[in-house]
N, C-alpha and C positions, 0 to 999 in steps of 0.2 A: 437764792436770796430774794427778798422782796424789797421794794424801794417806795419811798413816798417823798412828797415835797416838804421841805423843812419850813414849816410855818408859812409866812407870807413872803417867802423868798423864791428865787428861781433855782435853788439848790435841790437836786435830787439825791437823797441820801439812803443808804442801806438801813433796814430796820434795826440793825445792831451797829453800834459805834464802838470801835476798839479804843478803850482807854489805855493811855501810854505811860501811866505812872510806874508800871512794872519795868519799863525799859529805862535803864540808866546805869552808869558806872557805879558799882557798889561803894567805891571809895570817895564818891562825891555825894553830898547831901546827907540826909538823916537815915536812910533806909538801907540796911545791909542786905535785904532780900531782893533788891532789884537785879535785873539781868544785864550783864555786860553786852556790848554790841554783837559779838559773835553768837550769843544765845538769843538775842532779840530779833535779829534779821530773819531767821526762818519763820518765826511766828508772824511777823509783819507780812512776809511773802505769802504765807498760807492764808492769812486773812484776805488779802487781795484776791487770791485764787478762789476763795470761798464766796466772793462777791461783796465783801465789805469795802466800802469806798469812803468811809467816814472815820477820821482819826482825831482823837482828842488828847492833847498834851497840855503842858503849862510851862511858863518860863522857870518856875521854881522846882520842877521835878528833877531830882538829882542834880541840883544846882546848874540846870541848863543842859545837862548831857542827854536828857530824854529828847529834847528838841533836836539835838545834833544827830542822835542815832536815828530818829524817825525821819528827819529830813534826808539823810543819806540813803536810807532804805527806799523811801518813796521815789527819790530821783533815779535809783537803779532799777526799781521794779515796776514803775508806773509812769504814765504821762501826767504832767501837772493838772491838765484839765479833766483827768479821769478821777481825781480824788478831791475830797472835801476835808480841809485841814483846819482844825480849831486849836487855839492856844489861849492862855489866860495871863492876866496881870493882876498883881496885888502883893503877893508875898515877897519877902526879901530874897534877892539873888546876888551873891557876891557883895559888891559895895553899893548895889541899888537897894535903898531902904524900902521897907514895907509901906504900901499906901497907893493912893490913886490921884495924886496931884497931877497937874498938867505935865510938869517936868518928868515925873516918874512914868507916866503913860507913854509920852513921846520917846523917851529913851528905851523903855521896855519893848515897844513894838519894833524899833530898829534892831535891838539886840536879838530879839526872837527871830526876826527875818534873817539876820546874819547866821544864827545857829541853824536854822532850818534850811538855809541856802535857797530861799524863795523870795520873790518880789512882793508877794502879798499872802495873807492868810484869808481863808474864806470866812472865818468867824473868830473875832477877838472878844473874849469874855472877861468881865470883872470877876475875880475869884471870890471876893467877899465884899461887904459894905465897908467903906472907909468912914469912920466916925470923926476923923480929924480934918478931912478936906470937904469944903462945901460941895454938895452934890452937883451944883451947877457947873463948877470948875471941871469935875470929872466928866460930865456929859458933853460939855463943849469940846473938851480934848478928844474924846472918843469920836465925836462928829468930825473933827479935823483929821483924825486918822483915816476915816472912811473917805472924806473928800480928797485926801492925798493918794488914795488908791492902795493904801497899805493893808486895809482890811475891807472885805466886801460887805460884811455885816458885823453887828455887835450883839453880844448876849450877856446875860447875867447869871450869877450862881447864888447859892443859898443866902437868903435874907428874909426879913419879915415881909409879908404881903403888903403891908401899908407902905413900906419903903419902896417896894417895886412899883406900886401904884403911883407914888409921888414921882419917881423917876420917869415913868411913862408919860405922866401928865406934863412934866417939864419939857420932855422931848417934843411932845405935840405942840406945846405952847410956843416953843422957840423954833420949830421946824428943823430940829436936829435929827440925826440918824436915830432910829428907834431900836430898842432891844427886840430881837426877833426870837430869842430862845431863853428859856430858864433851865439851868442845870441845877436841879435840887435833889435833896436826899429823900428817896422814896423807894420803899420795897414792902414786902408782905408783913414784916414785923415793925415797920415804922411808916405809918400812914397819916401823920399829922398834916401833911401838905394838902390832904383832901379837904381840910376845913376852910382854908382861905386862899392859899396860893394857887391851887389847881383851878378853882372857879374863876379866879382873876385871869389866869392864862387863857382859859376857854373864851372868856368874854373879849379879851384883847387880841385873840388870834396868835398867841405866842406859843411856839412849839416847846414841848417838854422833853428834856433829855436827861433822865434821872441818873445820878451817880449812886454807887453802892447798891445796885439792883439785887445783888445776891448777899447783901449784908456782910460784905468782906469775907465771903466764903462760908458764912455760918448757915446759909440756906442750901449748901451743896453737900452736906455731910450730916451724920447723926449729931443732934444737939449736944454741946458740951465737949465734942472732940476738938482737940487743939492742934495747931500747927506752929511752926517756927515763927511765921508772920504774926499769928494771933498773940503769941507770947511777947513779941517785941513791939507790937503796934500800939503805941501809947494813945494815939488819936482814936483808934478803934475802941479802946477801953472807955472812952468818953461817950461812945455811941450805943454800946451794948452791955448788957449784964448777963453773964453766963448763968446766973441763978434766977433769972426772970421766968416764972412759971407760965405766964401768958405767952411769952415768946416761944417757950419750949412746947406749949400746946399747939401753937401754929405750925411749928416745925414738924411736929408729929403728924398733923393733918396733911402737911405737904408731902411727907413720906408716903402716906396712905394714898393720896391722889396720884402720886408718881407711879406707885405700884399698879394702880387701877388702869392707867393709860399706857403702861409699859414705857415709861420715860424716866429720865433722871430727875432728881430734885431740882437741879439747876434749870433744866429745860422747863419744868412746870412753873417755877418761880418767874422765869422770864416770860413765858406764855401768858401768865396772869397779868404782868405789866403791859404786855403788848395788846391785851384785850381792852385796855382802858382808853377812853377818848383822849386825843391830844398828845399821846405819847409817841413821839417821833422815832426815838432810837435810844433805848437804854444803853448806858456806857458799861461795857463789859471789860473786865481785866483778866488776863490769863498769863501763866508763866510756862505753859507746856502746850505743844501742838495738839495733843490728844484732848486737853481741856477745851481748846478752841473748837475742835471738831464737834465735841458734845454740845457746846453752846450754839453753834450754827444750826443745830437741829431744832432749836426752840422756835424758829420762825415758822416752821410748818406745823406746829402743834396748836390745835384749837381746843380750848376747854369748854365743856358744857356749862350752862348756867348753874346747875346744881353743884358742879365741882368748884366753880368760883365761889359760890355761897359757902361751901364746906371750908374753903380756905379763909374766907373773910369773917365768918361769924364769931370766932373767939376773940377778935381784936378788941383791946381796951385802950383808952387814951394813954399816951405816953408824954413825958416831959419833952418840950421842944429842945432839940439838940442839933449839933452840926454847925452852928454859927452863933454869934453873939446876939 
């Protein structure tokens, strides 16, 4: 495993971050495909053994059970100072309504820490932009969470670049804790972030930790092949079209490059992301240990410039999706 510094922080993180939405009791939350605790723990343990020290969950994943499962596993398999733990706030959890008001943020971090069994998280992220709460209220509350020692740093997730720029400017103006990461939607078949968000992050020194780097599995298998998750994943259907010929062409080229370098499609798709400046750690999801083993191999794969060009050339502009 390789490691780097997470933006302008003192956190050393693995080049791959383990996304923990897969871990959660199937009878809690919206996703029947999540793994119960007994199936989740071996994957978390193997991730640690493979050098992954960065784990990303959210208060809303499986109605909080993801945080519970991840927290127990990390306490059993690692020392707290050996891992970097990130969670999120925004979506509804139990009787906690959706949003980023001061009351919601302060209650959410306390609930998350209780579920994780930790005194602090390394990174607290806002899961989306809240159009109903003044951004100043949100940013001041996040600053107070950092001052209270409940989160070491704060980050943001998918939003318009103009919104992120506004938030960063307000944080600088008031001397509030600054966003150090952007968790955005970015992969070979969705590159709209390259237009505005990524240049802003480069300029501001914000680390990028992309979600859905494998297009919810679509970049790991022949285009159009379905799985139980694809069939039931309503949010995923808003992100991708199985009939998009441009996406299919990129997937075909991905398969060709993978064959050329004797690697899997998933490894090549991740290696492409890791070749980009500012990408700290793509957030990978996996439901089987053998999948995790495959993804770990992406860190050691270096693509040639002509192979990167082969993957990138067919791309055409897409509608902006993934957030309001």
